[in-house]
N, C-alpha and C positions, 0 to 999 in steps of 0.2 A: 879296734876301730874306734875312733874318737867320736864323741857325741857333739853334734852341732849346737851352738848357742846363738842367742840373738846378736852377740858380738862377733860371730864367726863370719869372716869376709866371704866364705864360700856360700853361705846361706843368704846373706844380704842381697836383695835384688832378685831373688829367685822368682820364678813364675808365679804371679799373683801375690807375692810376698811384700810386706811393708816393713821397713826397718823399725827396730824398737826405739822408742824414746821414753825418757823418764822425766817428768816435770813436777816440781814441788808446787802444790796448790797453796796459795797464801792462807796461813792459819788453818791448814788442813792437810790432807794426805799427799803422798806421792802418787801421781797418775802415771801408770805404765800403759803405753799404747803401742800397737803394732804386733809383730810376731816375736814371741818370747816363750821361754819355758821356765816355769817356776818350780824350784826343787825344794823338798822338805829337808829337815836337818840331817837326814841320812843320805841325801843326794838322789832321792827318787822323785820322779816327775809327779806333780800334783794333778796332772791331767786336765788343766783348764782349757776351755774351748772359747773363752772370751778374747776379744781383741783389745779390751781396755779393762784394767783393774785399778782399784785404789788401795794402796798400802798404808797402814797406820803410821803416823809419826808421833802421836801424843802418848802412846803407850797405855791407853785406857780402854782400848777396844776389847770386846768379849769374843771377837771373831778373828783373833790373830792368825795370820799377819794382816788381815784385811781391815779396812776402815769400816766402822759401823756408825759413824757420825757422832760419837761420844765427844769429840773435840769441841763440838758446838755448845755443849752444856757446861763445859769446864772452862778453865782459864788458859787453855793452850793458845799461844800466839807464836808467831815466827817474827824474827826481826830481819830487817834488810841486811844483806850480806855486805860486809865491809872489806872484802877482799878474799883471796884464796888462802887456804891454810899454808901454802908455800911462802906467803908474804910475811909470816910470823918470824 
């Protein structure tokens, strides 16, 4: 039996479900919203019950993979996208 994921079309739009979205917060974390399952390095569910989480992008967090706000005290910045990687 396969495991449903947030990208699984059978799960999207399920009763009471909200599709997963991931947005890059300017100079900050990735915000993951909706229904999703976060897996550890061994493929086991981390058992989160939240509908929104922030994932670190700066690499300085002490709560990996989650953002702890460390990017605010460092020099982490993001630059505007100049195109997709496929354009290279």
